[in-house]
NUZAGU-860806 format. One record per atom (N, C-alpha, C): residue number from 1; residue in one letter; atom name; x negated, y negated, z. Coordinates in pm, whole numbers, plus 50000, padded with zeros to 5 digits. Layout:
num,residuo,atomo,u,v,w
NUM,a,CA,X,Y,Z;
...
***
This chain:
num,residuo,atomo,u,v,w
1,m,N,15081,28337,82478;
1,m,CA,15149,28213,82437;
1,m,C,15059,28138,82340;
2,t,N,15110,28108,82223;
2,t,CA,15032,28043,82119;
2,t,C,14987,27904,82164;
3,g,N,14859,27875,82141;
3,g,CA,14808,27741,82167;
3,g,C,14766,27716,82310;
4,t,N,14776,27816,82397;
4,t,CA,14735,27796,82536;
4,t,C,14600,27862,82559;
5,t,N,14536,27819,82667;
5,t,CA,14404,27870,82703;
5,t,C,14407,27924,82845;
6,e,N,14353,28043,82865;
6,e,CA,14341,28099,82999;
6,e,C,14200,28072,83052;
7,v,N,14194,28030,83179;
7,v,CA,14066,28004,83244;
7,v,C,14068,28071,83380;
8,h,N,13951,28098,83434;
8,h,CA,13942,28156,83568;
8,h,C,13802,28133,83621;
9,g,N,13787,28151,83751;
9,g,CA,13657,28132,83812;
9,g,C,13659,28172,83958;
10,r,N,13546,28147,84024;
10,r,CA,13534,28181,84167;
10,r,C,13474,28062,84242;
11,l,N,13514,28053,84369;
11,l,CA,13472,27942,84455;
11,l,C,13429,27996,84590;
12,p,N,13339,27925,84659;
12,p,CA,13305,27965,84796;
12,p,C,13409,27913,84895;
13,g,N,13471,28003,84969;
13,g,CA,13565,27964,85073;
13,g,C,13497,27951,85207;
14,v,N,13576,27923,85309;
14,v,CA,13523,27911,85444;
14,v,C,13452,28039,85485;
15,g,N,13335,28026,85546;
15,g,CA,13261,28142,85592;
15,g,C,13197,28222,85480;
16,g,N,13188,28163,85361;
16,g,CA,13126,28233,85248;
16,g,C,13216,28331,85176;
17,v,N,13345,28336,85210;
17,v,CA,13437,28426,85140;
17,v,C,13456,28378,84996;
18,e,N,13440,28468,84900;
18,e,CA,13454,28432,84760;
18,e,C,13601,28428,84721;
19,l,N,13643,28316,84662;
19,l,CA,13782,28295,84624;
19,l,C,13796,28299,84473;
20,f,N,13900,28367,84425;
20,f,CA,13929,28376,84283;
20,f,C,14042,28280,84247;
21,w,N,14028,28209,84136;
21,w,CA,14134,28123,84085;
21,w,C,14153,28149,83936;
22,q,N,14270,28117,83886;
22,q,CA,14296,28130,83743;
22,q,C,14393,28021,83701;
23,g,N,14394,27993,83570;
23,g,CA,14482,27888,83520;
23,g,C,14520,27910,83376;
24,r,N,14626,27842,83336;
24,r,CA,14671,27842,83196;
24,r,C,14687,27697,83153;
25,l,N,14623,27662,83042;
25,l,CA,14621,27525,82993;
25,l,C,14703,27512,82865;
26,p,N,14770,27398,82847;
26,p,CA,14847,27377,82724;
26,p,C,14756,27341,82608;
27,e,N,14813,27339,82490;
27,e,CA,14740,27290,82374;
27,e,C,14724,27139,82389;
28,g,N,14604,27089,82376;
28,g,CA,14579,26947,82396;
28,g,C,14560,26915,82543;
29,d,N,14541,26788,82575;
29,d,CA,14518,26746,82713;
29,d,C,14646,26760,82795;
30,p,N,14637,26817,82916;
30,p,CA,14757,26828,82999;
30,p,C,14803,26693,83050;
31,s,N,14933,26681,83072;
31,s,CA,14989,26558,83126;
31,s,C,15024,26572,83274;
32,g,N,15002,26691,83329;
32,g,CA,15024,26715,83470;
32,g,C,14957,26844,83512;
33,v,N,14919,26852,83639;
33,v,CA,14859,26973,83695;
33,v,C,14952,27027,83804;
34,l,N,14981,27156,83799;
34,l,CA,15057,27222,83904;
34,l,C,14969,27329,83968;
35,l,N,14951,27318,84098;
35,l,CA,14877,27417,84175;
35,l,C,14977,27511,84241;
36,v,N,14948,27642,84238;
36,v,CA,15041,27742,84291;
36,v,C,14979,27811,84412;
37,s,N,15056,27816,84521;
37,s,CA,15018,27885,84644;
37,s,C,15111,28006,84660;
38,h,N,15058,28126,84642;
38,h,CA,15140,28248,84638;
38,h,C,15176,28298,84778;
39,g,N,15264,28398,84780;
39,g,CA,15314,28452,84906;
39,g,C,15227,28561,84965;
40,i,N,15268,28609,85081;
40,i,CA,15190,28708,85155;
40,i,C,15183,28840,85077;
41,g,N,15063,28895,85071;
41,g,CA,15042,29025,85009;
41,g,C,15027,29023,84858;
42,e,N,15072,28916,84793;
42,e,CA,15069,28914,84646;
42,e,C,14947,28838,84594;
43,h,N,14957,28780,84476;
43,h,CA,14842,28712,84416;
43,h,C,14892,28612,84311;
44,s,N,14800,28531,84261;
44,s,CA,14837,28422,84171;
44,s,C,14881,28468,84034;
45,g,N,14858,28593,83999;
45,g,CA,14894,28643,83868;
45,g,C,15041,28679,83853;
46,r,N,15119,28662,83961;
46,r,CA,15261,28701,83956;
46,r,C,15353,28583,83921;
47,y,N,15298,28477,83863;
47,y,CA,15378,28357,83837;
47,y,C,15389,28326,83688;
48,d,N,15390,28432,83606;
48,d,CA,15400,28411,83461;
48,d,C,15528,28338,83422;
49,a,N,15638,28363,83495;
49,a,CA,15763,28295,83460;
49,a,C,15750,28145,83476;
50,v,N,15681,28102,83582;
50,v,CA,15656,27959,83603;
50,v,C,15562,27905,83496;
51,v,N,15456,27979,83470;
51,v,CA,15358,27937,83370;
51,v,C,15424,27922,83233;
52,d,N,15500,28023,83193;
52,d,CA,15561,28021,83059;
52,d,C,15667,27911,83047;
53,t,N,15726,27870,83157;
53,t,CA,15825,27762,83155;
53,t,C,15758,27626,83144;
54,l,N,15644,27607,83210;
54,l,CA,15587,27474,83225;
54,l,C,15475,27440,83127;
55,v,N,15395,27537,83089;
55,v,CA,15281,27507,83002;
55,v,C,15325,27444,82869;
56,p,N,15434,27490,82806;
56,p,CA,15477,27424,82682;
56,p,C,15514,27277,82700;
57,d,N,15545,27236,82824;
57,d,CA,15576,27096,82852;
57,d,C,15452,27013,82884;
58,g,N,15335,27071,82865;
58,g,CA,15211,26996,82885;
58,g,C,15148,27013,83022;
59,w,N,15199,27107,83102;
59,w,CA,15142,27130,83235;
59,w,C,15023,27225,83228;
60,a,N,14919,27195,83305;
60,a,CA,14813,27291,83335;
60,a,C,14851,27355,83469;
61,v,N,14868,27486,83470;
61,v,CA,14912,27557,83590;
61,v,C,14797,27643,83642;
62,y,N,14760,27619,83766;
62,y,CA,14650,27690,83830;
62,y,C,14698,27761,83955;
63,g,N,14644,27880,83980;
63,g,CA,14674,27952,84103;
63,g,C,14549,28000,84171;
64,l,N,14551,27999,84303;
64,l,CA,14442,28052,84385;
64,l,C,14487,28180,84453;
65,d,N,14404,28283,84451;
65,d,CA,14428,28399,84536;
65,d,C,14378,28364,84676;
66,h,N,14469,28355,84773;
66,h,CA,14426,28325,84909;
66,h,C,14327,28430,84958;
67,r,N,14244,28392,85053;
67,r,CA,14148,28488,85110;
67,r,C,14224,28614,85157;
68,g,N,14162,28729,85131;
68,g,CA,14225,28855,85168;
68,g,C,14336,28898,85075;
69,h,N,14348,28833,84959;
69,h,CA,14455,28863,84864;
69,h,C,14397,28875,84723;
70,g,N,14463,28957,84642;
70,g,CA,14428,28965,84501;
70,g,C,14281,28990,84476;
71,r,N,14221,28905,84392;
71,r,CA,14081,28921,84355;
71,r,C,13986,28843,84446;
72,s,N,14040,28776,84547;
72,s,CA,13954,28704,84641;
72,s,C,13896,28801,84745;
73,g,N,13787,28759,84806;
73,g,CA,13725,28840,84910;
73,g,C,13794,28823,85044;
74,g,N,13738,28886,85143;
74,g,CA,13791,28876,85278;
74,g,C,13872,28998,85318;
75,t,N,13885,29019,85448;
75,t,CA,13967,29128,85501;
75,t,C,14109,29112,85449;
76,r,N,14168,29222,85404;
76,r,CA,14299,29216,85337;
76,r,C,14407,29160,85430;
77,v,N,14474,29057,85376;
77,v,CA,14590,28994,85440;
77,v,C,14562,28966,85588;
78,h,N,14457,28888,85608;
78,h,CA,14409,28855,85743;
78,h,C,14344,28717,85740;
79,v,N,14358,28643,85849;
79,v,CA,14281,28520,85867;
79,v,C,14231,28513,86011;
80,r,N,14118,28449,86029;
80,r,CA,14071,28419,86165;
80,r,C,14145,28297,86217;
81,r,N,14156,28196,86131;
81,r,CA,14224,28071,86167;
81,r,C,14307,28026,86047;
82,y,N,14425,27974,86074;
82,y,CA,14511,27923,85967;
82,y,C,14441,27810,85892;
83,d,N,14363,27733,85963;
83,d,CA,14294,27620,85903;
83,d,C,14205,27663,85786;
84,d,N,14156,27787,85791;
84,d,CA,14072,27835,85681;
84,d,C,14148,27835,85550;
85,l,N,14276,27871,85553;
85,l,CA,14358,27872,85433;
85,l,C,14371,27732,85373;
86,l,N,14387,27633,85460;
86,l,CA,14403,27495,85414;
86,l,C,14272,27439,85359;
87,t,N,14162,27472,85424;
87,t,CA,14032,27427,85375;
87,t,C,13999,27492,85241;
88,d,N,14027,27622,85230;
88,d,CA,14010,27691,85101;
88,d,C,14089,27622,84992;
89,f,N,14214,27587,85022;
89,f,CA,14300,27529,84919;
89,f,C,14252,27391,84878;
90,e,N,14195,27316,84970;
90,e,CA,14140,27185,84933;
90,e,C,14019,27202,84841;
91,t,N,13937,27303,84866;
91,t,CA,13824,27332,84777;
91,t,C,13876,27365,84637;
92,f,N,13981,27444,84631;
92,f,CA,14044,27480,84503;
92,f,C,14101,27357,84434;
93,r,N,14170,27272,84508;
93,r,CA,14228,27151,84447;
93,r,C,14118,27063,84386;
94,r,N,14011,27045,84458;
94,r,CA,13902,26962,84407;
94,r,C,13844,27019,84277;
95,e,N,13831,27150,84273;
95,e,CA,13778,27215,84152;
95,e,C,13870,27191,84033;
96,t,N,14000,27204,84051;
96,t,CA,14092,27192,83939;
96,t,C,14108,27048,83892;
97,i,N,14122,26954,83986;
97,i,CA,14144,26816,83940;
97,i,C,14019,26758,83876;
98,a,N,13902,26812,83911;
98,a,CA,13780,26765,83845;
98,a,C,13783,26795,83696;
99,r,N,13862,26894,83657;
99,r,CA,13876,26929,83516;
99,r,C,13972,26837,83442;
100,h,N,14057,26767,83518;
100,h,CA,14161,26685,83458;
100,h,C,14173,26552,83532;
101,p,N,14071,26469,83529;
101,p,CA,14076,26343,83604;
101,p,C,14188,26252,83556;
102,g,N,14252,26185,83652;
102,g,CA,14356,26089,83618;
102,g,C,14491,26148,83584;
103,v,N,14510,26278,83610;
103,v,CA,14636,26345,83577;
103,v,C,14714,26370,83706;
104,p,N,14846,26346,83709;
104,p,CA,14925,26372,83830;
104,p,C,14915,26518,83875;
105,v,N,14912,26538,84007;
105,v,CA,14892,26671,84065;
105,v,C,15010,26705,84156;
106,f,N,15070,26822,84132;
106,f,CA,15181,26871,84213;
106,f,C,15143,27008,84269;
107,l,N,15210,27044,84377;
107,l,CA,15183,27171,84445;
107,l,C,15312,27250,84460;
108,l,N,15309,27377,84421;
108,l,CA,15423,27468,84438;
108,l,C,15379,27584,84526;
109,g,N,15456,27610,84632;
109,g,CA,15427,27722,84720;
109,g,C,15549,27809,84740;
110,h,N,15527,27941,84738;
110,h,CA,15637,28038,84755;
110,h,C,15617,28117,84883;
111,s,N,15723,28129,84964;
111,s,CA,15725,28215,85082;
111,s,C,15615,28172,85180;
112,l,N,15523,28263,85219;
112,l,CA,15412,28218,85302;
112,l,C,15334,28109,85231;
113,g,N,15323,28120,85098;
113,g,CA,15256,28016,85021;
113,g,C,15327,27883,85031;
114,g,N,15460,27885,85052;
114,g,CA,15535,27762,85076;
114,g,C,15502,27703,85211;
115,q,N,15486,27788,85309;
115,q,CA,15443,27740,85441;
115,q,C,15305,27677,85432;
116,i,N,15213,27746,85365;
116,i,CA,15078,27693,85348;
116,i,C,15082,27561,85272;
117,a,N,15165,27553,85168;
117,a,CA,15174,27432,85088;
117,a,C,15226,27314,85171;
118,l,N,15325,27339,85257;
118,l,CA,15376,27231,85342;
118,l,C,15271,27186,85442;
119,a,N,15201,27281,85504;
119,a,CA,15095,27245,85598;
119,a,C,14985,27167,85527;
120,y,N,14950,27209,85407;
120,y,CA,14848,27139,85329;
120,y,C,14894,26997,85294;
121,a,N,15019,26986,85249;
121,a,CA,15071,26854,85209;
121,a,C,15075,26758,85328;
122,l,N,15109,26806,85445;
122,l,CA,15113,26719,85562;
122,l,C,14973,26668,85597;
123,r,N,14872,26745,85563;
123,r,CA,14734,26704,85590;
123,r,C,14678,26616,85478;
124,h,N,14724,26638,85354;
124,h,CA,14662,26571,85239;
124,h,C,14768,26504,85149;
125,q,N,14859,26433,85207;
125,q,CA,14968,26375,85128;
125,q,C,14919,26280,85019;
126,n,N,14811,26210,85046;
126,n,CA,14761,26113,84949;
126,n,C,14694,26181,84829;
127,r,N,14683,26312,84831;
127,r,CA,14618,26385,84723;
127,r,C,14718,26458,84634;
128,l,N,14847,26437,84659;
128,l,CA,14952,26504,84581;
128,l,C,15054,26402,84535;
129,d,N,15113,26430,84419;
129,d,CA,15222,26348,84367;
129,d,C,15358,26409,84396;
130,g,N,15361,26532,84441;
130,g,CA,15488,26595,84474;
130,g,C,15465,26737,84522;
131,l,N,15567,26789,84593;
131,l,CA,15560,26920,84657;
131,l,C,15686,26999,84624;
132,v,N,15668,27126,84584;
132,v,CA,15780,27216,84557;
132,v,C,15764,27339,84644;
133,l,N,15871,27377,84714;
133,l,CA,15868,27495,84800;
133,l,C,15977,27592,84754;
134,s,N,15938,27716,84729;
134,s,CA,16031,27822,84692;
134,s,C,16043,27919,84809;
135,a,N,16162,27928,84869;
135,a,CA,16187,28019,84981;
135,a,C,16077,28011,85086;
136,p,N,16047,27891,85138;
136,p,CA,15935,27878,85231;
136,p,C,15959,27952,85363;
137,a,N,15851,28008,85418;
137,a,CA,15858,28082,85544;
137,a,C,15849,27984,85660;
138,l,N,15964,27932,85701;
138,l,CA,15967,27829,85806;
138,l,C,16053,27868,85925;
139,a,N,16116,27984,85920;
139,a,CA,16198,28029,86033;
139,a,C,16209,28180,86030;
140,s,N,16219,28240,86149;
140,s,CA,16240,28384,86161;
140,s,C,16291,28414,86301;
141,d,N,16381,28510,86309;
141,d,CA,16429,28552,86441;
141,d,C,16362,28681,86486;
142,a,N,16259,28725,86412;
142,a,CA,16190,28849,86448;
142,a,C,16113,28835,86579;
143,v,N,16057,28716,86604;
143,v,CA,15985,28688,86728;
143,v,C,16045,28563,86790;
144,p,N,16106,28572,86908;
144,p,CA,16161,28452,86973;
144,p,C,16053,28347,86996;
145,a,N,16090,28220,86980;
145,a,CA,15993,28111,86992;
145,a,C,15917,28116,87123;
146,a,N,15983,28157,87231;
146,a,CA,15918,28159,87362;
146,a,C,15805,28262,87369;
147,l,N,15808,28361,87279;
147,l,CA,15706,28465,87280;
147,l,C,15590,28437,87186;
148,v,N,15598,28331,87106;
148,v,CA,15491,28301,87011;
148,v,C,15357,28277,87082;
149,p,N,15352,28201,87195;
149,p,CA,15223,28186,87264;
149,p,C,15165,28319,87311;
150,l,N,15252,28410,87359;
150,l,CA,15204,28542,87401;
150,l,C,15150,28620,87283;
151,l,N,15220,28612,87168;
151,l,CA,15173,28680,87048;
151,l,C,15035,28630,87009;
152,s,N,15011,28500,87022;
152,s,CA,14881,28443,86987;
152,s,C,14772,28495,87080;
153,v,N,14805,28512,87208;
153,v,CA,14708,28565,87304;
153,v,C,14671,28709,87269;
154,v,N,14772,28791,87240;
154,v,CA,14747,28930,87204;
154,v,C,14665,28938,87075;
155,a,N,14693,28849,86981;
155,a,CA,14621,28849,86853;
155,a,C,14474,28818,86871;
156,k,N,14439,28742,86972;
156,k,CA,14297,28714,86998;
156,k,C,14224,28839,87045;
157,v,N,14297,28928,87112;
157,v,CA,14236,29051,87163;
157,v,C,14235,29160,87056;
158,l,N,14343,29167,86979;
158,l,CA,14359,29272,86878;
158,l,C,14389,29208,86742;
159,p,N,14298,29129,86687;
159,p,CA,14330,29050,86567;
159,p,C,14360,29132,86443;
160,t,N,14298,29249,86428;
160,t,CA,14313,29324,86303;
160,t,C,14411,29441,86313;
161,v,N,14482,29449,86425;
161,v,CA,14590,29548,86434;
161,v,C,14698,29509,86334;
162,r,N,14762,29609,86275;
162,r,CA,14863,29583,86172;
162,r,C,14996,29647,86214;
163,p,N,15076,29576,86294;
163,p,CA,15194,29638,86353;
163,p,C,15318,29646,86265;
164,v,N,15339,29547,86176;
164,v,CA,15467,29538,86105;
164,v,C,15443,29514,85957;
165,g,N,15518,29583,85874;
165,g,CA,15508,29563,85730;
165,g,C,15622,29481,85674;
166,i,N,15629,29474,85542;
166,i,CA,15730,29394,85471;
166,i,C,15815,29488,85387;
167,d,N,15945,29465,85387;
167,d,CA,16037,29545,85306;
167,d,C,16032,29495,85162;
168,t,N,15952,29561,85080;
168,t,CA,15934,29513,84942;
168,t,C,16061,29526,84859;
169,s,N,16153,29612,84900;
169,s,CA,16277,29627,84822;
169,s,C,16362,29501,84827;
170,a,N,16331,29409,84919;
170,a,CA,16411,29287,84935;
170,a,C,16358,29169,84855;
171,i,N,16252,29188,84777;
171,i,CA,16196,29072,84707;
171,i,C,16286,29025,84593;
172,s,N,16354,29118,84527;
172,s,CA,16439,29082,84413;
172,s,C,16551,29183,84398;
173,s,N,16665,29136,84347;
173,s,CA,16776,29227,84319;
173,s,C,16755,29304,84189;
174,d,N,16648,29272,84117;
174,d,CA,16613,29342,83993;
174,d,C,16521,29459,84026;
175,p,N,16566,29584,84012;
175,p,CA,16481,29699,84047;
175,p,C,16350,29703,83969;
176,a,N,16348,29650,83849;
176,a,CA,16226,29650,83769;
176,a,C,16119,29560,83831;
177,v,N,16161,29449,83889;
177,v,CA,16067,29359,83957;
177,v,C,16006,29429,84077;
178,v,N,16090,29498,84155;
178,v,CA,16041,29570,84272;
178,v,C,15945,29681,84230;
179,a,N,15979,29754,84124;
179,a,CA,15892,29861,84076;
179,a,C,15757,29807,84031;
180,d,N,15759,29696,83959;
180,d,CA,15633,29635,83914;
180,d,C,15549,29589,84033;
181,y,N,15615,29531,84132;
181,y,CA,15545,29486,84253;
181,y,C,15480,29605,84323;
182,d,N,15556,29712,84341;
182,d,CA,15503,29829,84412;
182,d,C,15391,29898,84336;
183,a,N,15388,29881,84203;
183,a,CA,15284,29945,84122;
183,a,C,15164,29854,84097;
184,d,N,15172,29729,84137;
184,d,CA,15067,29631,84108;
184,d,C,14945,29658,84195;
185,p,N,14830,29691,84136;
185,p,CA,14711,29724,84217;
185,p,C,14652,29603,84289;
186,l,N,14688,29481,84247;
186,l,CA,14636,29362,84312;
186,l,C,14723,29317,84430;
187,v,N,14840,29377,84444;
187,v,CA,14925,29351,84561;
187,v,C,14874,29436,84677;
188,h,N,14874,29376,84797;
188,h,CA,14839,29453,84917;
188,h,C,14963,29528,84963;
189,h,N,14957,29660,84961;
189,h,CA,15074,29741,84993;
189,h,C,15077,29787,85139;
190,g,N,14980,29742,85217;
190,g,CA,14981,29772,85359;
190,g,C,15041,29658,85439;
191,r,N,15012,29657,85568;
191,r,CA,15068,29557,85657;
191,r,C,14969,29442,85678;
192,p,N,15018,29321,85705;
192,p,CA,14929,29211,85743;
192,p,C,14877,29232,85885;
193,t,N,14769,29162,85919;
193,t,CA,14713,29176,86053;
193,t,C,14793,29094,86155;
194,l,N,14775,29131,86282;
194,l,CA,14842,29059,86390;
194,l,C,14794,28914,86395;
195,a,N,14666,28891,86365;
195,a,CA,14613,28755,86367;
195,a,C,14685,28666,86266;
196,l,N,14705,28717,86145;
196,l,CA,14777,28639,86045;
196,l,C,14922,28619,86088;
197,g,N,14985,28725,86139;
197,g,CA,15124,28713,86183;
197,g,C,15141,28608,86292;
198,a,N,15048,28606,86388;
198,a,CA,15056,28508,86496;
198,a,C,15042,28366,86442;
199,e,N,14954,28346,86347;
199,e,CA,14935,28214,86288;
199,e,C,15058,28170,86210;
200,i,N,15121,28264,86140;
200,i,CA,15243,28232,86065;
200,i,C,15353,28186,86160;
201,y,N,15372,28257,86270;
201,y,CA,15477,28220,86365;
201,y,C,15446,28089,86436;
202,r,N,15319,28063,86459;
202,r,CA,15282,27935,86521;
202,r,C,15318,27820,86428;
203,q,N,15294,27838,86299;
203,q,CA,15329,27733,86203;
203,q,C,15480,27716,86192;
204,m,N,15555,27826,86203;
204,m,CA,15700,27814,86201;
204,m,C,15751,27726,86314;
205,a,N,15682,27733,86427;
205,a,CA,15723,27651,86541;
205,a,C,15684,27504,86523;
206,e,N,15573,27480,86452;
206,e,CA,15518,27345,86443;
206,e,C,15563,27267,86320;
207,l,N,15571,27333,86205;
207,l,CA,15591,27260,86080;
207,l,C,15727,27190,86071;
208,p,N,15837,27253,86113;
208,p,CA,15964,27179,86105;
208,p,C,15964,27051,86188;
209,v,N,15891,27052,86299;
209,v,CA,15880,26931,86380;
209,v,C,15801,26824,86307;
210,r,N,15694,26866,86242;
210,r,CA,15606,26772,86172;
210,r,C,15664,26725,86039;
211,a,N,15772,26787,85994;
211,a,CA,15831,26752,85864;
211,a,C,15870,26605,85857;
212,a,N,15895,26543,85971;
212,a,CA,15928,26401,85972;
212,a,C,15814,26315,85919;
213,e,N,15693,26369,85918;
213,e,CA,15576,26296,85868;
213,e,C,15567,26298,85716;
214,l,N,15646,26383,85652;
214,l,CA,15633,26403,85508;
214,l,C,15679,26279,85431;
215,r,N,15601,26240,85332;
215,r,CA,15633,26122,85252;
215,r,C,15637,26150,85102;
216,v,N,15574,26259,85058;
216,v,CA,15568,26288,84914;
216,v,C,15703,26340,84865;
217,p,N,15737,26320,84736;
217,p,CA,15859,26379,84681;
217,p,C,15863,26529,84705;
218,l,N,15980,26580,84743;
218,l,CA,15993,26719,84784;
218,l,C,16111,26786,84715;
219,l,N,16086,26902,84655;
219,l,CA,16191,26989,84604;
219,l,C,16181,27122,84676;
220,v,N,16293,27170,84733;
220,v,CA,16298,27302,84795;
220,v,C,16405,27384,84725;
221,q,N,16369,27506,84687;
221,q,CA,16460,27598,84620;
221,q,C,16470,27727,84701;
222,h,N,16593,27773,84726;
222,h,CA,16608,27891,84812;
222,h,C,16734,27967,84772;
223,g,N,16726,28099,84774;
223,g,CA,16841,28184,84749;
223,g,C,16920,28206,84876;
224,t,N,17051,28206,84865;
224,t,CA,17135,28222,84985;
224,t,C,17131,28364,85040;
225,a,N,17093,28462,84959;
225,a,CA,17089,28601,85003;
225,a,C,16948,28649,85035;
226,d,N,16859,28557,85063;
226,d,CA,16719,28590,85096;
226,d,C,16714,28662,85231;
227,r,N,16657,28784,85232;
227,r,CA,16643,28860,85356;
227,r,C,16500,28862,85408;
228,l,N,16408,28795,85339;
228,l,CA,16268,28796,85382;
228,l,C,16225,28666,85449;
229,t,N,16269,28553,85396;
229,t,CA,16244,28425,85464;
229,t,C,16378,28361,85496;
230,d,N,16398,28333,85622;
230,d,CA,16528,28287,85671;
230,d,C,16565,28152,85610;
231,p,N,16679,28143,85539;
231,p,CA,16723,28014,85485;
231,p,C,16740,27907,85592;
232,a,N,16751,27945,85719;
232,a,CA,16763,27846,85826;
232,a,C,16642,27753,85829;
233,g,N,16525,27803,85789;
233,g,CA,16406,27718,85786;
233,g,C,16418,27608,85682;
234,t,N,16477,27641,85567;
234,t,CA,16497,27539,85463;
234,t,C,16601,27437,85507;
235,r,N,16707,27483,85574;
235,r,CA,16807,27388,85623;
235,r,C,16746,27293,85726;
236,l,N,16658,27346,85812;
236,l,CA,16592,27262,85912;
236,l,C,16500,27161,85845;
237,l,N,16427,27204,85744;
237,l,CA,16338,27114,85671;
237,l,C,16419,27004,85603;
238,d,N,16532,27040,85547;
238,d,CA,16619,26940,85483;
238,d,C,16664,26835,85584;
239,e,N,16698,26876,85704;
239,e,CA,16743,26784,85808;
239,e,C,16630,26691,85856;
240,r,N,16508,26744,85860;
240,r,CA,16400,26673,85928;
240,r,C,16299,26608,85834;
241,s,N,16308,26635,85704;
241,s,CA,16210,26580,85611;
241,s,C,16206,26428,85617;
242,g,N,16085,26375,85628;
242,g,CA,16067,26230,85628;
242,g,C,16056,26171,85489;
243,s,N,16057,26256,85385;
243,s,CA,16047,26206,85248;
243,s,C,16179,26145,85204;
244,a,N,16171,26024,85152;
244,a,CA,16292,25958,85101;
244,a,C,16339,26023,84971;
245,d,N,16256,26105,84911;
245,d,CA,16287,26175,84786;
245,d,C,16285,26325,84814;
246,t,N,16389,26375,84878;
246,t,CA,16400,26517,84913;
246,t,C,16519,26577,84840;
247,t,N,16494,26686,84767;
247,t,CA,16601,26759,84698;
247,t,C,16596,26904,84742;
248,v,N,16710,26958,84788;
248,v,CA,16720,27098,84826;
248,v,C,16826,27164,84738;
249,l,N,16786,27269,84668;
249,l,CA,16876,27340,84577;
249,l,C,16894,27483,84625;
250,w,N,17021,27523,84638;
250,w,CA,17055,27658,84681;
250,w,C,17107,27739,84562;
251,y,N,17072,27868,84560;
251,y,CA,17112,27956,84451;
251,y,C,17195,28070,84510;
252,d,N,17322,28063,84485;
252,d,CA,17417,28154,84549;
252,d,C,17392,28299,84510;
253,g,N,17371,28383,84611;
253,g,CA,17350,28526,84588;
253,g,C,17210,28565,84548;
254,f,N,17120,28468,84530;
254,f,CA,16983,28500,84490;
254,f,C,16904,28557,84608;
255,w,N,16817,28653,84577;
255,w,CA,16731,28713,84678;
255,w,C,16603,28629,84693;
256,h,N,16498,28688,84746;
256,h,CA,16380,28613,84789;
256,h,C,16303,28546,84675;
257,e,N,16269,28622,84573;
257,e,CA,16187,28568,84464;
257,e,C,16279,28510,84357;
258,i,N,16316,28384,84373;
258,i,CA,16414,28323,84282;
258,i,C,16365,28318,84138;
259,y,N,16234,28311,84117;
259,y,CA,16180,28306,83981;
259,y,C,16172,28445,83918;
260,h,N,16209,28548,83996;
260,h,CA,16211,28686,83945;
260,h,C,16350,28747,83955;
261,e,N,16451,28667,83983;
261,e,CA,16588,28717,83989;
261,e,C,16648,28726,83849;
262,p,N,16753,28806,83829;
262,p,CA,16816,28814,83697;
262,p,C,16862,28678,83645;
263,g,N,16900,28587,83733;
263,g,CA,16942,28453,83692;
263,g,C,16831,28351,83700;
264,r,N,16708,28396,83683;
264,r,CA,16590,28310,83703;
264,r,C,16590,28186,83614;
265,a,N,16659,28190,83501;
265,a,CA,16656,28076,83409;
265,a,C,16704,27948,83477;
266,t,N,16798,27960,83571;
266,t,CA,16851,27840,83636;
266,t,C,16749,27775,83729;
267,p,N,16690,27846,83826;
267,p,CA,16589,27780,83910;
267,p,C,16465,27737,83833;
268,l,N,16429,27810,83728;
268,l,CA,16314,27769,83648;
268,l,C,16344,27639,83573;
269,a,N,16465,27625,83521;
269,a,CA,16503,27502,83453;
269,a,C,16509,27386,83552;
270,d,N,16560,27411,83671;
270,d,CA,16563,27307,83774;
270,d,C,16422,27264,83811;
271,l,N,16332,27360,83825;
271,l,CA,16192,27330,83855;
271,l,C,16132,27244,83744;
272,r,N,16150,27286,83620;
272,r,CA,16094,27212,83506;
272,r,C,16147,27069,83502;
273,d,N,16277,27053,83519;
273,d,CA,16336,26920,83509;
273,d,C,16288,26828,83621;
274,w,N,16281,26881,83743;
274,w,CA,16235,26800,83856;
274,w,C,16089,26758,83836;
275,l,N,16006,26853,83795;
275,l,CA,15864,26821,83775;
275,l,C,15845,26720,83662;
276,d,N,15917,26738,83553;
276,d,CA,15903,26644,83442;
276,d,C,15942,26503,83482;
277,r,N,16053,26489,83556;
277,r,CA,16096,26356,83600;
277,r,C,15993,26292,83693;
278,h,N,15940,26370,83784;
278,h,CA,15846,26313,83880;
278,h,C,15708,26294,83821;
279,r,N,15671,26372,83723;
279,r,CA,15544,26350,83653;
279,r,C,15548,26215,83583;
280,d,N,15660,26184,83521;
280,d,CA,15672,26058,83449;
280,d,C,15659,25937,83542;
281,a,N,15701,25956,83667;
281,a,CA,15698,25844,83763;
281,a,C,15575,25844,83852;
282,a,N,15488,25947,83833;
282,a,CA,15380,25968,83929;
282,a,C,15265,25870,83912;
283,r,N,15200,25847,84023;
283,r,CA,15072,25777,84025;
283,r,C,14963,25881,84038;
284,p,N,14873,25893,83943;
284,p,CA,14767,25995,83953;
284,p,C,14688,25978,84082;
285,v,N,14651,26091,84144;
285,v,CA,14574,26089,84268;
285,v,C,14434,26141,84241;
286,t,N,14344,26114,84335;
286,t,CA,14206,26160,84321;
286,t,C,14161,26231,84446;
***
């Protein structure tokens, strides 16, 4: 993209795990910063559609590879504690905003990254001007809620067992997107660990309840034909969100990765318009 600058670097995460981040900057000083929290198994380099949509509008877009993902260190697709992900992300946020003092900061999270983004926002609301969630992982019928405590107990004994994988064919209705995903060497093509799975399900039980605490402007985007993250979680978030500025947009027939669907222009335009409106009204955070 003409006139843009690519940047990247590494940061120390919890326990000394090395974290990789990358960003794309517009020509001239940015008028807003967007931080991206990617989904399970993938990495921050899969958001070119978002970057190409927003950078021409003056956004600096940064992404972090979560621990165990992409170019970051750590056991692949595994965490000891969910809190490590949130602490890592705060370290990343501090690094990026130090480059652009006084500029409004927004956070976009997709799938598991949407769950992480919501958990982060509930902890650090005063450090964000707005939150965007794409197909957030907030509900699943794969493990009944009553069994989540048992799953957590088993995960303490067998944390690195990898029992269940992800159906990658369900990420997009575009076969080319699926083929690119399956061929991407930075994507983890194996299964996540039981420890990470248990933490994800624990958050599914807790976050919708805590959504009443949310105060930052919120945009949620979800495809109605998503088979990987249950749209019921988005409906529950819509019902329980404490933010007076909550917008939920549904995309009829869209699969999981709405920014990689054949009709991606619509959710990308909606994302751009919402961010631009809220950037104009934002109070810069520090």
